[in-house]
N, C-alpha and C positions, 0 to 999 in steps of 0.2 A: 754362737746361738743360731745363726741362719742355717748353717749346715746341719746342726743337730735337729732343727725343725724339719728340714728336707729329708733327712735320714728317717725320722719317725714317720713321716707321711709315706715314704717309700715302703717302709716295713709294714705299715697298715695295708697298703695296696697289695703287696705280695702275699700277705697272710690271708687276704680275702679271696684271692684267685682260686678257682676250682682246681683241685688236685694238689694243692700246696702240701708239701711234705718237708718238715724241717730236716736238715741234714747236718751231720757233724762237720766241724771245720768252718772255714770261711769261704766266701764266694767273691770272685773278682767282679768289680763293677766299674765301668768307664763312666766318666762324668765330665762334662764341659761347662764351665762357667764363663760365658762370653761377655764379660764386662771388663772395663779397664782396671787392671790391678797393678800395684807397685809391689814387685817381688822383694820380700825381705829376707828370704832364705830359699833353699831349694824346694822347700815344702810349705812355705807360708807366704802370705801376701795381704796387702791392705787395699780395700776398694778405693779407687780414685774418684769415680763418679758413676752414677747410674745412667744408662742409655735405654733406648727402645721403649720409652714411656714409663719406665719404673722410677719411683721417687721415694725411697725409704731413707729419709734424711739421716736418721739415727745410725745407719750402717756405713755411711761414707766416712772414710779415714779410720775405719775399724778393721782390725785383723780378723778376717772371716774364717781363716783356717790357720792353725799353728802347728808346729812340730809336735807339741804335747798331745794333740788330738789324734795323732797318727799312731801312737804307741798303744 
């Protein structure tokens, strides 16, 4: 849910930029999530705790990204 929200906000931002032209295919995007995670597979993990003043308690111990979201 968290990454779906972030993706939708990023999409809105890109589409509002002057000169935006949709293109076929996909684009690579680098992303860093600098909070402590417990890795559950090569492409999934669970948030251990929030740091840096963030405190979204409902997201702690939740799998923030999972293998099925990457397909």
